C-alpha positions in Angstrom: 0.0 0.0 0.0 1.4 3.4 -1.0 2.3 5.9 1.7 1.7 8.8 -0.6 -1.1 10.1 1.6 1.1 9.9 4.6 3.9 11.8 2.8 1.4 14.5 1.7 0.0 14.9 5.2 3.4 15.3 6.8 4.6 17.7 4.2 1.4 19.7 4.6 2.1 19.9 8.3 5.7 20.8 7.6 4.6 23.6 5.2 2.4 25.1 7.9 5.2 24.9 10.5 7.6 26.5 7.9 5.2 29.4 7.5 5.0 29.9 11.2 8.8 29.9 11.6 9.3 32.3 8.8 6.6 34.6 10.4 8.4 34.5 13.7 12.0 34.6 12.4 12.4 38.3 12.1 11.0 38.8 15.7 13.4 36.1 16.9 16.3 37.9 15.4 15.4 41.1 17.3 14.5 39.4 20.6 17.1 37.2 22.2 14.3 35.7 24.4 12.4 34.0 21.6 13.2 30.3 21.2 12.5 28.5 18.0 14.0 25.2 18.9 10.8 23.2 19.4 9.2 24.6 16.2 12.4 23.8 14.2 12.7 20.3 15.7 9.0 19.5 14.9 9.3 20.7 11.3 12.5 18.8 10.7 11.0 15.6 12.1 8.1 15.9 9.7 10.5 16.3 6.8 12.5 13.3 7.9 9.3 11.2 8.3 8.3 12.0 4.8 11.6 10.8 3.5 11.5 7.5 5.4 7.9 6.9 4.2 9.1 7.3 0.7 12.0 4.9 1.4 9.5 2.2 2.4 7.4 2.8 -0.8 10.6 2.7 -2.9 11.5 -0.7 -1.3 8.1 -2.2 -1.8 7.7 -1.0 -5.4 11.2 -1.5 -6.7 13.2 -3.9 -4.5 10.8 -6.3 -2.7 9.3 -8.1 -5.7 12.6 -9.5 -6.9 13.8 -10.3 -3.4 10.6 -12.1 -2.5 10.8 -14.1 -5.8 14.3 -15.3 -4.9 13.4 -16.0 -1.2 15.5 -13.1 0.2 14.4 -11.4 3.4 13.5 -7.8 3.8 16.3 -5.5 5.2 16.4 -5.1 9.0 16.1 -1.4 8.6 14.6 0.7 5.8 15.2 4.4 5.8 16.0 7.2 3.3 19.7 6.9 2.4 22.1 9.9 2.6 25.8 10.2 2.7 28.6 12.8 2.1 30.5 10.6 -0.3 29.5 8.4 -3.2 31.2 5.4 -1.6 29.3 5.7 1.6 26.1 6.3 -0.3 26.5 3.1 -2.3 27.2 1.2 1.0 24.1 2.6 2.7 21.7 2.1 -0.2 22.8 -1.5 -0.6 21.9 -2.0 3.0 18.5 -0.3 3.2 17.3 -0.5 -0.5 19.1 -3.6 -1.8 19.0 -4.1 -5.5 17.5 -0.7 -6.3 20.0 0.3 -9.0 19.4 -2.9 -11.0 15.7 -2.9 -10.5 15.0 0.8 -11.1 17.8 3.0 -12.3 15.5 6.0 -12.6 14.6 5.9 -8.9 18.3 5.2 -8.0 19.4 8.2 -10.1 16.7 10.4 -8.4 18.0 9.5 -5.0 21.6 10.1 -6.2 20.6 13.5 -7.5 20.0 15.1 -4.1 23.1 13.7 -2.4 25.7 16.3 -1.4 28.5 14.9 -3.6 26.1 15.0 -6.6 24.2 18.3 -6.2 27.0 20.2 -4.4 24.5 21.2 -1.6 24.7 19.6 1.8 21.0 20.3 2.8 20.0 16.6 3.0 23.0 15.6 5.1 22.7 18.7 7.3 19.0 18.0 7.9 19.6 14.5 9.0 22.7 15.3 11.0 21.1 18.1 13.0 17.9 16.1 13.5 19.7 13.1 14.8 21.2 15.2 17.6 17.9 16.9 18.3 16.2 13.5 18.6 18.7 11.5 20.5 20.9 13.9 22.5 19.3 17.3 23.1 17.6 20.2 21.5 20.3 21.9 19.5 20.3 25.7 20.3 20.2 28.2 17.5 22.9 30.8 17.9 22.3 34.4 16.9 25.0 35.4 14.4 25.7 38.9 13.1 28.1 39.6 10.2 28.9 42.8 8.3 30.0 43.4 4.8 31.6 46.4 3.2 30.9 46.9 -0.5 32.1 49.3 -3.1 29.7 49.6 -6.0 30.0 51.1 -9.5 28.5 51.0 -12.9 30.4 47.8 -13.8 29.8 45.7 -10.6 30.8 45.6 -7.0 33.6 44.5 -4.6 32.6 43.2 -1.2 34.7 42.2 1.8 33.5 40.7 5.1 34.0 42.7 8.3 34.8 41.3 11.7 37.3 39.2 13.6 39.7 37.3 11.4 38.8 39.2 8.3 41.4 41.5 7.0 42.4 42.7 3.5 45.1 45.3 3.2 46.9 47.1 0.4 49.3 50.0 0.0 47.8 53.3 -1.2 47.5 53.4 -5.0 48.4 49.7 -5.4 44.8 48.7 -6.2 42.2 50.1 -8.6 38.5 49.2 -8.5 36.8 49.7 -11.9 39.7 52.0 -12.8 39.4 54.1 -9.6 42.4 54.2 -7.2 41.5 52.4 -4.0 43.0 51.1 -0.8 42.0 48.1 1.3 42.2 49.0 5.0 41.6 45.8 7.0 37.8 45.7 7.1 37.0 48.8 5.0 37.9 50.2 1.5 38.9 53.7 0.7 38.6 55.0 -2.9 39.3 58.3 -4.7 36.1 60.4 -4.1 36.4 61.6 -7.7 35.7 58.1 -8.9 32.0 58.2 -8.1 31.9 54.8 -6.3 29.2 54.1 -3.7 30.3 52.6 -0.3 27.7 50.5 1.5 27.9 48.7 4.9 25.4 45.9 5.3 24.7 44.0 8.5 23.4 40.5 8.2 21.7 38.8 11.1 20.8 35.1 11.1 20.5 32.0 13.3 22.9 29.0 12.9 22.8 25.7 14.7 25.1 25.7 17.6 28.6 24.5 16.7 28.0 24.7 13.0 27.8 27.2 10.1 24.4 25.8 9.1 21.9 28.6 8.7 18.6 27.6 10.3 16.1 29.3 7.9 18.3 28.6 4.9 18.3 24.9 5.6 14.5 24.8 6.2 13.8 26.8 3.1 15.9 24.4 1.0 14.6 21.2 2.6 10.9 22.0 2.3 11.1 23.1 -1.3 13.4 20.3 -2.5 11.6 17.4 -0.7 8.3 18.5 -2.2 9.9 18.5 -5.7 11.4 15.1 -4.9 8.0 13.7 -4.0 6.4 14.8 -7.2 9.2 13.2 -9.3 9.4 10.0 -7.2 5.7 9.0 -7.4 5.8 9.5 -11.2 8.3 6.7 -11.2 6.8 4.3 -8.8 3.0 4.8 -9.2 
Protein backbone atom coordinates (compact mmCIF):
# COMPACT_ATOMS: atom_id res chain seq x y z
CA UNK A 1 0.00 0.00 0.00
CA UNK A 2 1.40 3.40 -1.02
CA UNK A 3 2.29 5.86 1.74
CA UNK A 4 1.74 8.82 -0.58
CA UNK A 5 -1.13 10.10 1.57
CA UNK A 6 1.11 9.94 4.64
CA UNK A 7 3.86 11.79 2.79
CA UNK A 8 1.43 14.48 1.65
CA UNK A 9 0.02 14.87 5.18
CA UNK A 10 3.43 15.26 6.83
CA UNK A 11 4.60 17.72 4.17
CA UNK A 12 1.41 19.74 4.57
CA UNK A 13 2.09 19.95 8.31
CA UNK A 14 5.73 20.83 7.59
CA UNK A 15 4.63 23.59 5.21
CA UNK A 16 2.41 25.14 7.89
CA UNK A 17 5.22 24.92 10.45
CA UNK A 18 7.58 26.49 7.92
CA UNK A 19 5.21 29.44 7.47
CA UNK A 20 5.00 29.89 11.24
CA UNK A 21 8.78 29.86 11.65
CA UNK A 22 9.26 32.35 8.83
CA UNK A 23 6.63 34.63 10.35
CA UNK A 24 8.40 34.55 13.74
CA UNK A 25 11.96 34.57 12.41
CA UNK A 26 12.41 38.33 12.14
CA UNK A 27 11.01 38.82 15.66
CA UNK A 28 13.36 36.13 16.94
CA UNK A 29 16.31 37.95 15.40
CA UNK A 30 15.41 41.09 17.30
CA UNK A 31 14.46 39.36 20.56
CA UNK A 32 17.08 37.19 22.22
CA UNK A 33 14.34 35.71 24.43
CA UNK A 34 12.39 34.03 21.60
CA UNK A 35 13.19 30.32 21.23
CA UNK A 36 12.48 28.53 17.96
CA UNK A 37 14.02 25.18 18.92
CA UNK A 38 10.78 23.21 19.36
CA UNK A 39 9.21 24.58 16.18
CA UNK A 40 12.36 23.81 14.19
CA UNK A 41 12.65 20.31 15.65
CA UNK A 42 9.02 19.47 14.86
CA UNK A 43 9.33 20.72 11.30
CA UNK A 44 12.52 18.75 10.72
CA UNK A 45 10.95 15.59 12.14
CA UNK A 46 8.06 15.87 9.70
CA UNK A 47 10.48 16.30 6.82
CA UNK A 48 12.49 13.27 7.88
CA UNK A 49 9.33 11.19 8.34
CA UNK A 50 8.26 12.01 4.80
CA UNK A 51 11.65 10.84 3.52
CA UNK A 52 11.45 7.55 5.40
CA UNK A 53 7.87 6.91 4.24
CA UNK A 54 9.12 7.32 0.69
CA UNK A 55 11.99 4.92 1.36
CA UNK A 56 9.48 2.22 2.36
CA UNK A 57 7.44 2.84 -0.80
CA UNK A 58 10.60 2.67 -2.90
CA UNK A 59 11.51 -0.67 -1.34
CA UNK A 60 8.08 -2.19 -1.79
CA UNK A 61 7.69 -0.96 -5.38
CA UNK A 62 11.22 -1.50 -6.68
CA UNK A 63 13.15 -3.94 -4.47
CA UNK A 64 10.77 -6.31 -2.70
CA UNK A 65 9.27 -8.12 -5.73
CA UNK A 66 12.58 -9.54 -6.93
CA UNK A 67 13.77 -10.31 -3.41
CA UNK A 68 10.56 -12.14 -2.54
CA UNK A 69 10.76 -14.13 -5.78
CA UNK A 70 14.25 -15.31 -4.87
CA UNK A 71 13.42 -15.97 -1.21
CA UNK A 72 15.51 -13.11 0.17
CA UNK A 73 14.38 -11.43 3.40
CA UNK A 74 13.52 -7.78 3.83
CA UNK A 75 16.30 -5.54 5.20
CA UNK A 76 16.40 -5.15 8.96
CA UNK A 77 16.07 -1.36 8.59
CA UNK A 78 14.62 0.70 5.79
CA UNK A 79 15.24 4.43 5.79
CA UNK A 80 16.02 7.20 3.34
CA UNK A 81 19.72 6.92 2.38
CA UNK A 82 22.05 9.90 2.61
CA UNK A 83 25.82 10.24 2.68
CA UNK A 84 28.57 12.79 2.10
CA UNK A 85 30.53 10.59 -0.31
CA UNK A 86 29.46 8.36 -3.17
CA UNK A 87 31.24 5.38 -1.61
CA UNK A 88 29.28 5.75 1.63
CA UNK A 89 26.07 6.28 -0.31
CA UNK A 90 26.51 3.05 -2.26
CA UNK A 91 27.17 1.19 0.96
CA UNK A 92 24.10 2.60 2.68
CA UNK A 93 21.71 2.15 -0.21
CA UNK A 94 22.80 -1.48 -0.62
CA UNK A 95 21.89 -2.03 3.03
CA UNK A 96 18.52 -0.25 3.16
CA UNK A 97 17.29 -0.52 -0.46
CA UNK A 98 19.13 -3.58 -1.80
CA UNK A 99 19.02 -4.10 -5.54
CA UNK A 100 17.50 -0.71 -6.30
CA UNK A 101 20.01 0.28 -8.97
CA UNK A 102 19.45 -2.92 -10.97
CA UNK A 103 15.67 -2.88 -10.52
CA UNK A 104 14.95 0.83 -11.11
CA UNK A 105 17.82 2.95 -12.34
CA UNK A 106 15.49 5.95 -12.63
CA UNK A 107 14.63 5.94 -8.93
CA UNK A 108 18.25 5.23 -8.03
CA UNK A 109 19.39 8.23 -10.06
CA UNK A 110 16.70 10.37 -8.41
CA UNK A 111 18.04 9.46 -4.96
CA UNK A 112 21.56 10.09 -6.21
CA UNK A 113 20.64 13.54 -7.55
CA UNK A 114 20.02 15.07 -4.10
CA UNK A 115 23.13 13.68 -2.39
CA UNK A 116 25.74 16.29 -1.39
CA UNK A 117 28.47 14.87 -3.61
CA UNK A 118 26.15 15.01 -6.62
CA UNK A 119 24.25 18.30 -6.25
CA UNK A 120 26.99 20.25 -4.41
CA UNK A 121 24.54 21.15 -1.63
CA UNK A 122 24.67 19.58 1.83
CA UNK A 123 21.04 20.29 2.81
CA UNK A 124 20.03 16.60 3.03
CA UNK A 125 23.04 15.61 5.12
CA UNK A 126 22.66 18.72 7.32
CA UNK A 127 18.96 18.03 7.91
CA UNK A 128 19.57 14.45 9.02
CA UNK A 129 22.70 15.30 11.01
CA UNK A 130 21.07 18.09 13.03
CA UNK A 131 17.86 16.13 13.54
CA UNK A 132 19.73 13.08 14.85
CA UNK A 133 21.25 15.24 17.59
CA UNK A 134 17.88 16.86 18.31
CA UNK A 135 16.15 13.49 18.64
CA UNK A 136 18.75 11.50 20.50
CA UNK A 137 20.90 13.91 22.50
CA UNK A 138 19.32 17.30 23.10
CA UNK A 139 17.56 20.20 21.47
CA UNK A 140 20.26 21.94 19.46
CA UNK A 141 20.27 25.66 20.30
CA UNK A 142 20.21 28.19 17.51
CA UNK A 143 22.87 30.84 17.91
CA UNK A 144 22.26 34.43 16.86
CA UNK A 145 25.01 35.37 14.40
CA UNK A 146 25.73 38.85 13.10
CA UNK A 147 28.07 39.63 10.21
CA UNK A 148 28.85 42.81 8.29
CA UNK A 149 30.03 43.36 4.76
CA UNK A 150 31.64 46.41 3.21
CA UNK A 151 30.86 46.92 -0.47
CA UNK A 152 32.10 49.33 -3.11
CA UNK A 153 29.72 49.59 -6.04
CA UNK A 154 30.05 51.15 -9.46
CA UNK A 155 28.49 50.96 -12.91
CA UNK A 156 30.40 47.80 -13.78
CA UNK A 157 29.79 45.75 -10.62
CA UNK A 158 30.80 45.63 -6.98
CA UNK A 159 33.59 44.50 -4.65
CA UNK A 160 32.63 43.19 -1.20
CA UNK A 161 34.70 42.21 1.81
CA UNK A 162 33.54 40.70 5.08
CA UNK A 163 34.04 42.69 8.27
CA UNK A 164 34.78 41.25 11.69
CA UNK A 165 37.32 39.15 13.61
CA UNK A 166 39.72 37.25 11.43
CA UNK A 167 38.76 39.17 8.29
CA UNK A 168 41.43 41.54 7.03
CA UNK A 169 42.38 42.70 3.54
CA UNK A 170 45.09 45.34 3.18
CA UNK A 171 46.93 47.10 0.37
CA UNK A 172 49.29 50.02 -0.05
CA UNK A 173 47.82 53.35 -1.19
CA UNK A 174 47.51 53.43 -4.98
CA UNK A 175 48.37 49.74 -5.41
CA UNK A 176 44.78 48.73 -6.22
CA UNK A 177 42.15 50.06 -8.60
CA UNK A 178 38.45 49.22 -8.46
CA UNK A 179 36.83 49.68 -11.88
CA UNK A 180 39.66 52.03 -12.77
CA UNK A 181 39.39 54.10 -9.58
CA UNK A 182 42.42 54.19 -7.23
CA UNK A 183 41.53 52.44 -3.96
CA UNK A 184 43.04 51.10 -0.78
CA UNK A 185 42.01 48.06 1.29
CA UNK A 186 42.17 49.00 4.97
CA UNK A 187 41.57 45.82 6.96
CA UNK A 188 37.78 45.72 7.12
CA UNK A 189 37.03 48.78 4.98
CA UNK A 190 37.86 50.16 1.54
CA UNK A 191 38.87 53.71 0.66
CA UNK A 192 38.55 55.03 -2.88
CA UNK A 193 39.28 58.28 -4.67
CA UNK A 194 36.11 60.35 -4.12
CA UNK A 195 36.36 61.63 -7.69
CA UNK A 196 35.72 58.08 -8.92
CA UNK A 197 32.02 58.17 -8.06
CA UNK A 198 31.91 54.78 -6.33
CA UNK A 199 29.24 54.05 -3.71
CA UNK A 200 30.29 52.63 -0.33
CA UNK A 201 27.75 50.47 1.51
CA UNK A 202 27.94 48.70 4.89
CA UNK A 203 25.42 45.85 5.28
CA UNK A 204 24.67 44.02 8.51
CA UNK A 205 23.41 40.46 8.20
CA UNK A 206 21.68 38.78 11.14
CA UNK A 207 20.81 35.08 11.14
CA UNK A 208 20.50 31.97 13.28
CA UNK A 209 22.88 29.04 12.90
CA UNK A 210 22.76 25.68 14.66
CA UNK A 211 25.15 25.72 17.61
CA UNK A 212 28.65 24.54 16.73
CA UNK A 213 27.99 24.70 12.97
CA UNK A 214 27.75 27.21 10.13
CA UNK A 215 24.37 25.80 9.10
CA UNK A 216 21.89 28.63 8.69
CA UNK A 217 18.59 27.57 10.27
CA UNK A 218 16.14 29.28 7.94
CA UNK A 219 18.27 28.61 4.88
CA UNK A 220 18.29 24.87 5.63
CA UNK A 221 14.53 24.77 6.24
CA UNK A 222 13.76 26.77 3.09
CA UNK A 223 15.88 24.44 0.96
CA UNK A 224 14.61 21.24 2.58
CA UNK A 225 10.90 22.03 2.34
CA UNK A 226 11.12 23.06 -1.32
CA UNK A 227 13.41 20.27 -2.50
CA UNK A 228 11.60 17.44 -0.70
CA UNK A 229 8.28 18.49 -2.23
CA UNK A 230 9.88 18.51 -5.68
CA UNK A 231 11.39 15.09 -4.94
CA UNK A 232 7.98 13.68 -3.95
CA UNK A 233 6.43 14.81 -7.22
CA UNK A 234 9.19 13.16 -9.26
CA UNK A 235 9.37 9.97 -7.20
CA UNK A 236 5.72 9.00 -7.44
CA UNK A 237 5.78 9.53 -11.19
CA UNK A 238 8.34 6.71 -11.24
CA UNK A 239 6.77 4.25 -8.80
CA UNK A 240 3.01 4.82 -9.21
